[in-house]
N, CA, C, O and the ligand as a Tripos MOL2 file, in Angstrom:
@<TRIPOS>MOLECULE
protein
  225   223    57     0     0
PROTEIN
NO_CHARGES

@<TRIPOS>ATOM
      1 N          19.2110 -119.6770   59.7140 N.3       1 MET1
      2 CA         18.7130 -118.9660   58.3480 C.3       1 MET1
      3 C          20.0320 -118.2040   58.0610 C.2       1 MET1
      4 O          20.7280 -117.5880   58.8680 O.2       1 MET1
      5 N          20.2290 -118.3890   56.6740 N.am      2 ALA2
      6 CA         21.3040 -117.5530   56.0320 C.3       2 ALA2
      7 C          20.9020 -116.1470   55.8870 C.2       2 ALA2
      8 O          19.7610 -115.7730   55.6170 O.2       2 ALA2
      9 N          22.0030 -115.3410   56.1010 N.am      3 GLU3
     10 CA         21.5630 -113.8130   55.9670 C.3       3 GLU3
     11 C          21.6460 -113.4810   54.4690 C.2       3 GLU3
     12 O          22.5950 -113.8890   53.8000 O.2       3 GLU3
     13 N          20.7030 -112.7760   53.9630 N.am      4 THR4
     14 CA         20.7330 -112.4580   52.6050 C.3       4 THR4
     15 C          20.8800 -110.9420   52.4710 C.2       4 THR4
     16 O          20.6300 -110.1550   53.3850 O.2       4 THR4
     17 N          21.3540 -110.5660   51.1240 N.am      5 LEU5
     18 CA         21.4370 -108.9010   51.1100 C.3       5 LEU5
     19 C          20.1540 -108.6720   50.6350 C.2       5 LEU5
     20 O          19.6040 -109.4460   49.8520 O.2       5 LEU5
     21 N          19.6370 -107.6450   51.0660 N.am      6 THR6
     22 CA         18.3040 -107.0720   50.5110 C.3       6 THR6
     23 C          18.7110 -105.9540   49.5570 C.2       6 THR6
     24 O          19.8260 -105.4410   49.6420 O.2       6 THR6
     25 N          17.7560 -105.5530   48.5940 N.am      7 ASP7
     26 CA         18.1070 -104.5010   47.5860 C.3       7 ASP7
     27 C          18.5710 -103.0860   48.2750 C.2       7 ASP7
     28 O          19.3430 -102.2870   47.7460 O.2       7 ASP7
     29 N          18.0340 -102.9500   49.3860 N.am      8 ASP8
     30 CA         18.4090 -101.6290   50.1470 C.3       8 ASP8
     31 C          19.7340 -101.7110   50.6190 C.2       8 ASP8
     32 O          20.4300 -100.6990   50.5290 O.2       8 ASP8
     33 N          20.2210 -102.7770   51.1240 N.am      9 ARG9
     34 CA         21.4980 -103.0140   51.6810 C.3       9 ARG9
     35 C          22.5150 -102.9830   50.4100 C.2       9 ARG9
     36 O          23.6260 -102.4930   50.6140 O.2       9 ARG9
     37 N          22.2320 -103.4360   49.2160 N.am     10 VAL10
     38 CA         23.0770 -103.4840   48.0520 C.3      10 VAL10
     39 C          23.1210 -101.9190   47.6810 C.2      10 VAL10
     40 O          24.2090 -101.3570   47.5580 O.2      10 VAL10
     41 N          22.0140 -101.2950   47.5240 N.am     11 ASN11
     42 CA         22.0590  -99.9440   47.2090 C.3      11 ASN11
     43 C          23.0600  -99.1630   48.0010 C.2      11 ASN11
     44 O          23.9530  -98.5040   47.4680 O.2      11 ASN11
     45 N          22.8590  -99.2720   49.4350 N.am     12 ALA12
     46 CA         23.6090  -98.6120   50.4900 C.3      12 ALA12
     47 C          25.0490  -98.9380   50.0560 C.2      12 ALA12
     48 O          25.7840  -97.9510   50.0270 O.2      12 ALA12
     49 N          25.5950 -100.0840   49.7210 N.am     13 GLU13
     50 CA         26.8850 -100.3090   49.4630 C.3      13 GLU13
     51 C          27.3400  -99.5950   48.2150 C.2      13 GLU13
     52 O          28.4370  -99.0430   48.1330 O.2      13 GLU13
     53 N          26.4130  -99.6330   47.2110 N.am     14 ILE14
     54 CA         26.8110  -98.8890   45.9910 C.3      14 ILE14
     55 C          26.9020  -97.5480   46.0950 C.2      14 ILE14
     56 O          27.7350  -96.9290   45.4340 O.2      14 ILE14
     57 N          25.9420  -96.8670   47.0470 N.am     15 ASP15
     58 CA         25.9840  -95.4610   47.3590 C.3      15 ASP15
     59 C          27.3410  -95.1030   48.0040 C.2      15 ASP15
     60 O          27.9890  -94.1060   47.6890 O.2      15 ASP15
     61 N          27.7170  -96.0190   48.9500 N.am     16 ALA16
     62 CA         29.0930  -95.7070   49.6210 C.3      16 ALA16
     63 C          30.2460  -95.6430   48.6400 C.2      16 ALA16
     64 O          31.0910  -94.7480   48.6460 O.2      16 ALA16
     65 N          30.2070  -96.8210   47.6660 N.am     17 LEU17
     66 CA         31.3250  -96.6030   46.7300 C.3      17 LEU17
     67 C          31.1960  -95.3380   45.8240 C.2      17 LEU17
     68 O          32.1790  -94.7540   45.3690 O.2      17 LEU17
     69 N          30.0420  -95.0020   45.6220 N.am     18 HIS18
     70 CA         29.9680  -93.7500   44.7370 C.3      18 HIS18
     71 C          30.6750  -92.7400   45.4140 C.2      18 HIS18
     72 O          31.6350  -92.1960   44.8680 O.2      18 HIS18
     73 N          30.2480  -92.3850   46.7060 N.am     19 ARG19
     74 CA         30.5460  -91.2930   47.4860 C.3      19 ARG19
     75 C          32.0840  -91.4080   47.7350 C.2      19 ARG19
     76 O          32.7540  -90.3750   47.7300 O.2      19 ARG19
     77 N          32.6980  -92.6780   47.9620 N.am     20 LEU20
     78 CA         34.0680  -92.7970   48.0820 C.3      20 LEU20
     79 C          34.8200  -92.3580   46.7970 C.2      20 LEU20
     80 O          35.8410  -91.6700   46.7940 O.2      20 LEU20
     81 N          34.2290  -92.8100   45.7900 N.am     21 ALA21
     82 CA         35.0440  -92.5340   44.2880 C.3      21 ALA21
     83 C          34.9360  -90.9880   44.0080 C.2      21 ALA21
     84 O          35.8790  -90.3770   43.5040 O.2      21 ALA21
     85 N          33.6970  -90.3520   44.3700 N.am     22 ALA22
     86 CA         33.5030  -89.1200   44.1260 C.3      22 ALA22
     87 C          34.6660  -88.2520   44.9940 C.2      22 ALA22
     88 O          35.3660  -87.4140   44.4260 O.2      22 ALA22
     89 N          34.7690  -88.5010   46.1980 N.am     23 VAL23
     90 CA         35.5560  -87.8810   47.0950 C.3      23 VAL23
     91 C          37.0230  -88.0930   46.5140 C.2      23 VAL23
     92 O          37.7570  -87.1050   46.4970 O.2      23 VAL23
     93 N          37.4720  -89.2290   46.0690 N.am     24 VAL24
     94 CA         38.7340  -89.5010   45.5720 C.3      24 VAL24
     95 C          39.0160  -88.6210   44.3790 C.2      24 VAL24
     96 O          40.0010  -87.8850   44.3380 O.2      24 VAL24
     97 N          38.1580  -88.7110   43.4440 N.am     25 LEU25
     98 CA         38.1370  -88.0870   42.1220 C.3      25 LEU25
     99 C          38.2590  -86.4850   42.4670 C.2      25 LEU25
    100 O          39.0380  -85.7800   41.8250 O.2      25 LEU25
    101 N          37.4940  -85.9890   43.4540 N.am     26 HIS26
    102 CA         37.4500  -84.5040   43.5720 C.3      26 HIS26
    103 C          38.7740  -84.0560   44.1700 C.2      26 HIS26
    104 O          39.2920  -82.9840   43.8580 O.2      26 HIS26
    105 N          39.3570  -84.9920   45.1240 N.am     27 GLU27
    106 CA         40.7590  -84.5980   45.8660 C.3      27 GLU27
    107 C          41.7850  -84.8390   44.8330 C.2      27 GLU27
    108 O          42.6760  -83.9890   44.8460 O.2      27 GLU27
    109 N          41.8990  -85.7280   43.9780 N.am     28 HIS28
    110 CA         42.8890  -86.1810   43.0830 C.3      28 HIS28
    111 C          42.6450  -85.3700   41.8120 C.2      28 HIS28
    112 O          42.5390  -86.0480   40.7910 O.2      28 HIS28
    113 N          42.5500  -84.2350   41.7000 N.am     29 ALA29
    114 CA         42.2600  -83.3550   40.5930 C.3      29 ALA29
    115 C          43.3230  -83.0180   39.7480 C.2      29 ALA29
    116 O          44.4950  -83.0480   40.1220 O.2      29 ALA29
    117 N          42.9480  -82.6870   38.5820 N.am     30 ASN30
    118 CA         43.9140  -82.1900   37.6770 C.3      30 ASN30
    119 C          44.5760  -80.7790   38.1040 C.2      30 ASN30
    120 O          43.8730  -79.7680   38.0840 O.2      30 ASN30
    121 N          45.7480  -80.7250   38.4370 N.am     31 HIS31
    122 CA         46.3340  -79.5650   38.8280 C.3      31 HIS31
    123 C          47.4570  -79.1970   37.8400 C.2      31 HIS31
    124 O          48.6240  -79.5100   38.0750 O.2      31 HIS31
    125 N          47.1010  -78.5500   36.7660 N.am     32 HIS32
    126 CA         48.0660  -78.0810   35.7640 C.3      32 HIS32
    127 C          48.9210  -79.2330   35.3810 C.2      32 HIS32
    128 O          50.1480  -79.2230   35.2880 O.2      32 HIS32
    129 N          48.1110  -80.2350   35.1680 N.am     33 GLY33
    130 CA         48.7550  -81.5870   34.4910 C.3      33 GLY33
    131 C          49.2320  -82.6580   35.6560 C.2      33 GLY33
    132 O          49.6350  -83.7830   35.3610 O.2      33 GLY33
    133 N          49.1470  -82.2160   36.9050 N.am     34 LEU34
    134 CA         49.6150  -83.0160   37.9500 C.3      34 LEU34
    135 C          48.6980  -83.2260   39.0360 C.2      34 LEU34
    136 O          48.1400  -82.2770   39.5860 O.2      34 LEU34
    137 N          48.4920  -84.5680   39.4150 N.am     35 CYS35
    138 CA         47.4840  -84.7220   40.4970 C.3      35 CYS35
    139 C          47.6100  -83.7720   41.7340 C.2      35 CYS35
    140 O          48.6970  -83.7490   42.3110 O.2      35 CYS35
    141 N          46.6810  -83.0580   42.1460 N.am     36 ALA36
    142 CA         46.7320  -81.9790   43.4710 C.3      36 ALA36
    143 C          47.1600  -82.7970   44.5960 C.2      36 ALA36
    144 O          47.8120  -82.2010   45.4530 O.2      36 ALA36
    145 N          46.9250  -84.0800   44.7820 N.am     37 VAL37
    146 CA         47.3030  -84.8290   46.0420 C.3      37 VAL37
    147 C          48.7040  -85.6280   45.8350 C.2      37 VAL37
    148 O          49.6510  -85.4100   46.5910 O.2      37 VAL37
    149 N          48.7750  -86.4350   44.9180 N.am     38 CYS38
    150 CA         49.9320  -87.1810   44.5800 C.3      38 CYS38
    151 C          51.0460  -86.4100   44.0480 C.2      38 CYS38
    152 O          52.1860  -86.7230   44.3900 O.2      38 CYS38
    153 N          50.8630  -85.5090   43.3110 N.am     39 GLY39
    154 CA         51.9280  -84.7210   42.7100 C.3      39 GLY39
    155 C          52.4670  -85.4340   41.4610 C.2      39 GLY39
    156 O          53.3970  -84.8690   40.8850 O.2      39 GLY39
    157 N          52.0080  -86.6220   40.9480 N.am     40 CYS40
    158 CA         52.4690  -87.2990   39.7800 C.3      40 CYS40
    159 C          51.6350  -86.8230   38.5710 C.2      40 CYS40
    160 O          50.7960  -85.9280   38.6730 O.2      40 CYS40
    161 N          51.8750  -87.3830   37.5750 N.am     41 ALA41
    162 CA         51.0880  -86.8140   36.2660 C.3      41 ALA41
    163 C          49.7830  -87.2400   36.4230 C.2      41 ALA41
    164 O          49.5280  -88.3450   36.9010 O.2      41 ALA41
    165 N          48.8360  -86.3710   36.0220 N.am     42 PHE42
    166 CA         47.3850  -86.7260   36.1180 C.3      42 PHE42
    167 C          46.8990  -87.5150   34.8020 C.2      42 PHE42
    168 O          47.5120  -87.1540   33.7970 O.2      42 PHE42
    169 N          46.0600  -88.3810   34.6170 N.am     43 PRO43
    170 CA         45.3470  -88.7900   36.0600 C.3      43 PRO43
    171 C          46.1930  -89.8630   36.9190 C.2      43 PRO43
    172 O          46.7010  -90.8420   36.3730 O.2      43 PRO43
    173 N          46.2890  -89.6510   38.0680 N.am     44 CYS44
    174 CA         47.2500  -90.5410   38.9250 C.3      44 CYS44
    175 C          46.3280  -91.9060   39.1080 C.2      44 CYS44
    176 O          45.1740  -92.0310   38.6990 O.2      44 CYS44
    177 N          47.0880  -92.8770   39.8020 N.am     45 VAL45
    178 CA         46.5340  -94.1830   39.9330 C.3      45 VAL45
    179 C          45.4920  -94.2470   40.7080 C.2      45 VAL45
    180 O          44.6750  -95.1310   40.4470 O.2      45 VAL45
    181 N          45.2510  -93.4160   41.7670 N.am     46 ARG46
    182 CA         44.2220  -93.4670   42.6850 C.3      46 ARG46
    183 C          42.8150  -93.0090   41.8030 C.2      46 ARG46
    184 O          41.7770  -93.6520   41.9530 O.2      46 ARG46
    185 N          42.8880  -91.7940   40.8360 N.am     47 ALA47
    186 CA         41.9170  -91.3400   40.2720 C.3      47 ALA47
    187 C          41.4330  -92.3640   39.0570 C.2      47 ALA47
    188 O          40.2590  -92.5040   38.7130 O.2      47 ALA47
    189 N          42.3470  -92.9180   38.5880 N.am     48 VAL48
    190 CA         42.2170  -94.1020   37.4130 C.3      48 VAL48
    191 C          41.2880  -95.2590   38.2090 C.2      48 VAL48
    192 O          40.2230  -95.6440   37.7260 O.2      48 VAL48
    193 N          41.7590  -95.7130   39.3500 N.am     49 LEU49
    194 CA         41.0270  -96.7550   40.1800 C.3      49 LEU49
    195 C          39.6220  -96.3680   40.6180 C.2      49 LEU49
    196 O          38.7660  -97.2510   40.6690 O.2      49 LEU49
    197 N          39.3200  -95.0980   40.9410 N.am     50 ALA50
    198 CA         38.2550  -94.6380   41.4030 C.3      50 ALA50
    199 C          37.0370  -94.4070   40.4180 C.2      50 ALA50
    200 O          35.8300  -94.4580   40.6560 O.2      50 ALA50
    201 N          37.7640  -94.1190   39.1480 N.am     51 GLU51
    202 CA         36.7130  -93.5780   37.9920 C.3      51 GLU51
    203 C          35.6140  -94.6490   37.7800 C.2      51 GLU51
    204 O          34.4470  -94.2580   37.7910 O.2      51 GLU51
    205 N          35.8900  -96.0300   37.5780 N.am     52 PRO52
    206 CA         35.0410  -97.0420   37.1560 C.3      52 PRO52
    207 C          34.0630  -97.2440   38.2290 C.2      52 PRO52
    208 O          32.9920  -97.7350   37.8720 O.2      52 PRO52
    209 N          34.2320  -96.9270   39.6380 N.am     53 ASN53
    210 CA         33.1880  -96.9960   40.5670 C.3      53 ASN53
    211 C          32.1560  -95.8440   40.3520 C.2      53 ASN53
    212 O          31.0540  -95.9790   40.8840 O.2      53 ASN53
    213 N          32.3820  -94.8720   39.7170 N.am     54 LEU54
    214 CA         31.4000  -93.8730   39.4910 C.3      54 LEU54
    215 C          30.4950  -94.2560   38.3860 C.2      54 LEU54
    216 O          29.4330  -93.6640   38.1910 O.2      54 LEU54
    217 N          30.8880  -95.1930   37.7000 N.am     55 ALA55
    218 CA         29.9070  -95.6190   36.2900 C.3      55 ALA55
    219 C          29.1760  -96.7220   36.7430 C.2      55 ALA55
    220 O          28.4230  -97.2040   35.8970 O.2      55 ALA55
    221 N          29.1940  -97.4050   38.1560 N.am     56 LEU56
    222 CA         28.3520  -98.5900   38.5910 C.3      56 LEU56
    223 C          26.8160  -98.1580   38.2830 C.2      56 LEU56
    224 O          25.8940  -98.9340   38.5370 O.2      56 LEU56
    225 ZN         46.3600  -88.5020   42.9920 Zn       57 ZN57
@<TRIPOS>BOND
     1     1     2 1
     2     2     3 1
     3     3     4 2
     4     3     5 am
     5     5     6 1
     6     6     7 1
     7     7     8 2
     8     7     9 am
     9     9    10 1
    10    10    11 1
    11    11    12 2
    12    11    13 am
    13    13    14 1
    14    14    15 1
    15    15    16 2
    16    15    17 am
    17    17    18 1
    18    18    19 1
    19    19    20 2
    20    19    21 am
    21    21    22 1
    22    22    23 1
    23    23    24 2
    24    23    25 am
    25    25    26 1
    26    26    27 1
    27    27    28 2
    28    27    29 am
    29    29    30 1
    30    30    31 1
    31    31    32 2
    32    31    33 am
    33    33    34 1
    34    34    35 1
    35    35    36 2
    36    35    37 am
    37    37    38 1
    38    38    39 1
    39    39    40 2
    40    39    41 am
    41    41    42 1
    42    42    43 1
    43    43    44 2
    44    43    45 am
    45    45    46 1
    46    46    47 1
    47    47    48 2
    48    47    49 am
    49    49    50 1
    50    50    51 1
    51    51    52 2
    52    51    53 am
    53    53    54 1
    54    54    55 1
    55    55    56 2
    56    55    57 am
    57    57    58 1
    58    58    59 1
    59    59    60 2
    60    59    61 am
    61    61    62 1
    62    62    63 1
    63    63    64 2
    64    63    65 am
    65    65    66 1
    66    66    67 1
    67    67    68 2
    68    67    69 am
    69    69    70 1
    70    70    71 1
    71    71    72 2
    72    71    73 am
    73    73    74 1
    74    74    75 1
    75    75    76 2
    76    75    77 am
    77    77    78 1
    78    78    79 1
    79    79    80 2
    80    79    81 am
    81    81    82 1
    82    82    83 1
    83    83    84 2
    84    83    85 am
    85    85    86 1
    86    86    87 1
    87    87    88 2
    88    87    89 am
    89    89    90 1
    90    90    91 1
    91    91    92 2
    92    91    93 am
    93    93    94 1
    94    94    95 1
    95    95    96 2
    96    95    97 am
    97    97    98 1
    98    98    99 1
    99    99   100 2
   100    99   101 am
   101   101   102 1
   102   102   103 1
   103   103   104 2
   104   103   105 am
   105   105   106 1
   106   106   107 1
   107   107   108 2
   108   107   109 am
   109   109   110 1
   110   110   111 1
   111   111   112 2
   112   111   113 am
   113   113   114 1
   114   114   115 1
   115   115   116 2
   116   115   117 am
   117   117   118 1
   118   118   119 1
   119   119   120 2
   120   119   121 am
   121   121   122 1
   122   122   123 1
   123   123   124 2
   124   123   125 am
   125   125   126 1
   126   126   127 1
   127   127   128 2
   128   127   129 am
   129   129   130 1
   130   130   131 1
   131   131   132 2
   132   131   133 am
   133   133   134 1
   134   134   135 1
   135   135   136 2
   136   135   137 am
   137   137   138 1
   138   138   139 1
   139   139   140 2
   140   139   141 am
   141   141   142 1
   142   142   143 1
   143   143   144 2
   144   143   145 am
   145   145   146 1
   146   146   147 1
   147   147   148 2
   148   147   149 am
   149   149   150 1
   150   150   151 1
   151   151   152 2
   152   151   153 am
   153   153   154 1
   154   154   155 1
   155   155   156 2
   156   155   157 am
   157   157   158 1
   158   158   159 1
   159   159   160 2
   160   159   161 am
   161   161   162 1
   162   162   163 1
   163   163   164 2
   164   163   165 am
   165   165   166 1
   166   166   167 1
   167   167   168 2
   168   167   169 am
   169   169   170 1
   170   170   171 1
   171   171   172 2
   172   171   173 am
   173   173   174 1
   174   174   175 1
   175   175   176 2
   176   175   177 am
   177   177   178 1
   178   178   179 1
   179   179   180 2
   180   179   181 am
   181   181   182 1
   182   182   183 1
   183   183   184 2
   184   183   185 am
   185   185   186 1
   186   186   187 1
   187   187   188 2
   188   187   189 am
   189   189   190 1
   190   190   191 1
   191   191   192 2
   192   191   193 am
   193   193   194 1
   194   194   195 1
   195   195   196 2
   196   195   197 am
   197   197   198 1
   198   198   199 1
   199   199   200 2
   200   199   201 am
   201   201   202 1
   202   202   203 1
   203   203   204 2
   204   203   205 am
   205   205   206 1
   206   206   207 1
   207   207   208 2
   208   207   209 am
   209   209   210 1
   210   210   211 1
   211   211   212 2
   212   211   213 am
   213   213   214 1
   214   214   215 1
   215   215   216 2
   216   215   217 am
   217   217   218 1
   218   218   219 1
   219   219   220 2
   220   219   221 am
   221   221   222 1
   222   222   223 1
   223   223   224 2
@<TRIPOS>SUBSTRUCTURE
     1 MET1         2 RESIDUE 1 A MET
     2 ALA2         6 RESIDUE 1 A ALA
     3 GLU3        10 RESIDUE 1 A GLU
     4 THR4        14 RESIDUE 1 A THR
     5 LEU5        18 RESIDUE 1 A LEU
     6 THR6        22 RESIDUE 1 A THR
     7 ASP7        26 RESIDUE 1 A ASP
     8 ASP8        30 RESIDUE 1 A ASP
     9 ARG9        34 RESIDUE 1 A ARG
    10 VAL10       38 RESIDUE 1 A VAL
    11 ASN11       42 RESIDUE 1 A ASN
    12 ALA12       46 RESIDUE 1 A ALA
    13 GLU13       50 RESIDUE 1 A GLU
    14 ILE14       54 RESIDUE 1 A ILE
    15 ASP15       58 RESIDUE 1 A ASP
    16 ALA16       62 RESIDUE 1 A ALA
    17 LEU17       66 RESIDUE 1 A LEU
    18 HIS18       70 RESIDUE 1 A HIS
    19 ARG19       74 RESIDUE 1 A ARG
    20 LEU20       78 RESIDUE 1 A LEU
    21 ALA21       82 RESIDUE 1 A ALA
    22 ALA22       86 RESIDUE 1 A ALA
    23 VAL23       90 RESIDUE 1 A VAL
    24 VAL24       94 RESIDUE 1 A VAL
    25 LEU25       98 RESIDUE 1 A LEU
    26 HIS26      102 RESIDUE 1 A HIS
    27 GLU27      106 RESIDUE 1 A GLU
    28 HIS28      110 RESIDUE 1 A HIS
    29 ALA29      114 RESIDUE 1 A ALA
    30 ASN30      118 RESIDUE 1 A ASN
    31 HIS31      122 RESIDUE 1 A HIS
    32 HIS32      126 RESIDUE 1 A HIS
    33 GLY33      130 RESIDUE 1 A GLY
    34 LEU34      134 RESIDUE 1 A LEU
    35 CYS35      138 RESIDUE 1 A CYS
    36 ALA36      142 RESIDUE 1 A ALA
    37 VAL37      146 RESIDUE 1 A VAL
    38 CYS38      150 RESIDUE 1 A CYS
    39 GLY39      154 RESIDUE 1 A GLY
    40 CYS40      158 RESIDUE 1 A CYS
    41 ALA41      162 RESIDUE 1 A ALA
    42 PHE42      166 RESIDUE 1 A PHE
    43 PRO43      170 RESIDUE 1 A PRO
    44 CYS44      174 RESIDUE 1 A CYS
    45 VAL45      178 RESIDUE 1 A VAL
    46 ARG46      182 RESIDUE 1 A ARG
    47 ALA47      186 RESIDUE 1 A ALA
    48 VAL48      190 RESIDUE 1 A VAL
    49 LEU49      194 RESIDUE 1 A LEU
    50 ALA50      198 RESIDUE 1 A ALA
    51 GLU51      202 RESIDUE 1 A GLU
    52 PRO52      206 RESIDUE 1 A PRO
    53 ASN53      210 RESIDUE 1 A ASN
    54 LEU54      214 RESIDUE 1 A LEU
    55 ALA55      218 RESIDUE 1 A ALA
    56 LEU56      222 RESIDUE 1 A LEU
    57 ZN57       225 GROUP 0 **** ****
């Protein structure tokens, strides 16, 4: 029998994505116009990539 994704399991995956995105956005914060982690212009690539995951 094929394994099917239950709603609980899908929700858990989305929760994990949300938490990961929140951590990335929290760490890659705007620090006087620069990313606090990368040191490049804010928002950095990591923050831009993580942001859509919070909107799921
Ligand atoms: Zn960054």
